[in-house]
N, C-alpha and C positions, 0 to 999 in steps of 0.2 A: 504493500500500500504506500510505502514511503520510499520511493526510489532514490530521491536526492539524499535523504539521510543515510540510506544504505551505502551509497557510493562514498559519502564523506567518511563514514565509520570504517569502511573497507580500506580506504586510503590511509587512514590513521592507524590501522591495525599493526603496521610494521613498527611505527614509533612506540605503540603501546607495549610491545614485547621488550623494548629496551629502555623505556623511561616510565617508571611507575607514576610519576607526577602527571604525565599526560593521561594515563589510565584513570587516575583519581579524578582528574578534571572532567573527563568525558563520561565517566560512569553514570552520573545523574541524567545526562542527556540521552545516553543509550537506554537507560531504564525506561524513560518516558516512551520511546518508540517501541521498545519491547512490549510494554503493556498495551500499546495502541493496536498491535497486530498479532498478539499471541493467543494461543488456545488456553482453555481453562487449566489444562495440565501444565503448560509452561508457566502460567501465573502462579500455580500452586508451588512449583519448583522454586520460583523466585521468592515467594513468601517463606517457604521452609528455610531457605538459605539465610534470609534476613533475620528470621526468628532465631536461628542457630547462633548468629553473631550476637544478637541482643541478649540472649539468655545465657551466653557462655560465662561461666564463673571462673575467672583465672586467679583467684586468691591463692590456690595451692601452688601456682607456678611462680608467684612473685619472688618467694625466697629462694627459688631454685634457678630461675633463668630470667633475668630482667628483659632480655631481648624478646622472649616469648610474650611477656606482659605488654611490652611496647607494641608488638604486632596486634595484640588483642585490642589495645586502645585505638590504634590506627584503624582497625576494621570497624570498630564501633563508631568512631568519628566519621568514617566514610559512609556508613549507613545513615547517620544523622544528616549528612549533607545531601544524600540522595532523597531522603524523605522530605527535607526542606525544599528541595527543588521541585519535587512532585506537588507539594502543597502550593508553592508559588505558581507553578504552571496551571494548576487547577483553579486558583484564584483569578488569574488573568483570563483563562478560558471562560470562566463564569461571567466575568465582566464583559467579554466580547459577545457572549451569547445574549446577555441582557441588552446590549447595545443594538443587536440585530432584532431582538424581540420588540423593543420600543424605539424605533428609528425616529429621528427628529423631524423628518418631513416625509410627505407622501412619495416624493421622488426617490428618497432613500429606501422607502419601503418597497417600492417596485423593483429595486435592484437586488433585493434579498433572494438568494438562491436557496430554496427550501431544501434541496438535496444536500447542499453543503452544510446547512444548519443542522440537519439531521445527523450527518456524519460527525460534525463537531460536538454535538450533544452526546453521541455515543462514546466519543473519545473522552469527553469530560466524565461521563459515568464510569468508564473503565478505570480511570485513574482514581476517582474518589472512592469507588468500591474497594480498590486495593488498599488505599490509605485507611479505610474503615476497618480493614482486617487486622491492622497492627494494634494490639491492646495498649491503651494509654498507661496502664500500670506497669507493663513490661518496659515501655519507653522511660518511665520515671525511674525505675530501678536501674536500668542500663545507664541513664544519665548520671545518677548518683554514683554508680561504680566508676564512671569516667570523670568524676569530679566536675561535671557540668551541672552545677547545683541550681542555677537559674532555670535551665531547661527542665530539670527534674521537678521543680515547683510547678512549672507550667503544665507538664504532663500529669502531675499528681492532681492538680486542681481540675483538669479536664476529666480525669478518671472519676473523681468524687462527684462532679456535677453531672456528667453524661450518664453514668451508671447508677446515680442516686444511691451512693454508698453511705453506710453508717460510718461517720468519721471516727467514732470510738474504736472501730476495728483496725484502724490504720494509724493510730497516734504514735505507735512505736517508730514507724518509718518517718513520719513527719518530724518527730523529735530528733532522730538521727540526722535528718536533713538540716534542721535549724542549727544543730550542734556543729555540723561540718561547715556551715556558713558563718560560724562564730556569731550567732544571734542568741545570746543568753535570754533575752526577753521572749523570743519565740519559744525557746525550750521551756521557760517558766510558764508561758501561756498554755502550752500543751499540757503541762502538769496540772494547771488550774482547771482545765475542762475535762480532765480524765476522771471517769467515774469509778473505774476499777482500781484495785490496789496495784501500784506499779511494781514491775519485776525488778530483780536486782540489777539487771543490765540498764533498765530505764532509770533507776535511782543513781547508778554510777554516772550515766550520761548527764543527768541534771546536775549532780555535784561537780563534775569536771567542768561543765560549761560555765558555771558561776564561780569557779575557783575554790570550792570547798573540798580541797584535796584530802584533808584528814577524814572527812566523811566518806570520800571515794575509797580511801585505803581500807577503811573498816568494811565497806561493802565488798571490796576485792578479797579481803581475808575470809569473809563469809562465803564468797563464791568458791574460793580454794577448798574450803571445807566440804562444800557440796559437790564440787567437780574437781577433784585433785589431779585428774589426768589432762586438764585443759591448760596448756602453756600460756594462753592469752591472758589468764587471770594473773599469772606471775609477771607477765609484761606490765600489766596495769598497776600492780602494787609497787613494783620497782620504779616505774615512771612517776608514780605519785610521790614516792619518797624522794626522788630526785627533785621534783618540783617543790617539795617542802624543805629542801636543803639538808635532808638527813643522809649526807654523803657516806659517812662511816657505816651507817646501817645498811646502805645499799651494798657496800663492799662485803660486809659480813653476810648479808642475805644470799648473795651470789656465791661467795667462796665456801661458806659453811652450809647454809640451808639448801640451796639448789644443788650444789655439787655433791653434797652428801646423800641427798634423797633422790635427785634426778640428774645424774651425771650426764645423760644424753642431751640435756637442755643447756649445759654449761656454755658451749660455744655460742649458742644463739643469744643467751642473756649476758654474755661476757662484755658486750659493748657498754652496758650500763655500769659495770664495775670499772671499766677503763675510763669512762667519762667521769665517774665519781673520784677516782684516783687522780686524774688529771686536774680536776678542780681543787683537790686537796694538796696538789703538788707532791704527791707521793709517787715519784717517778719510778721507783723500783717495782711498783705494781702495774705500771703501764705496759 
């Protein structure tokens, strides 16, 4: 259906093989024309691939291979740029269709080609239907994971409004989002409207966001008692001690507590010991 676009993309295919920047630039435009002329099966394949990128959780890779994490971030950002382009294309097409539907003069009305208008409307429907397939909550979580917090708020608001969700069921995510944006007032506001008893994680988040590190440390200690096999709690308690200036305690905690009980965690937590020793000018421990 789109011979000109096909010729352009075919000519660019050689460059795309050798320059990923060209590929990233052209992908949003390619996606538009794919959706305009593809079958239901092809559309489903595109949808599946996009959802695989958006739902990919690379947290277990971060500590192993930074380059793999960077690739995941690049993939997610590329998907965002593609969806943004689709949204912008659909908006412009909608405006063009409205201009055709309500021409300013009779002479303009006579020039309207009903066949072209029908095709344009079908194209518009194809793109908007595809956009509607992408869940707003999935986009919000993917945005949060990519540290695109403003985008995360936008998608989260759309999710709550469009799906008429009970905000109480999603306060945990909203609180994490405000904490990541360094908005202590937002975190406090979430706590104020919460009807249920906050979990330990939610209490920790609130304490850390407003600087109550002693209270956060107490919550981490409780979390360690409940889940002694989770290293993230040890990260939290040692970071809180560093924030409180309890540098000697940090060294003791890592050298004696962690090393004695969880020797396999020593290397991962050793950075806190080194930081504390450096601040205390205890160079023999660095």
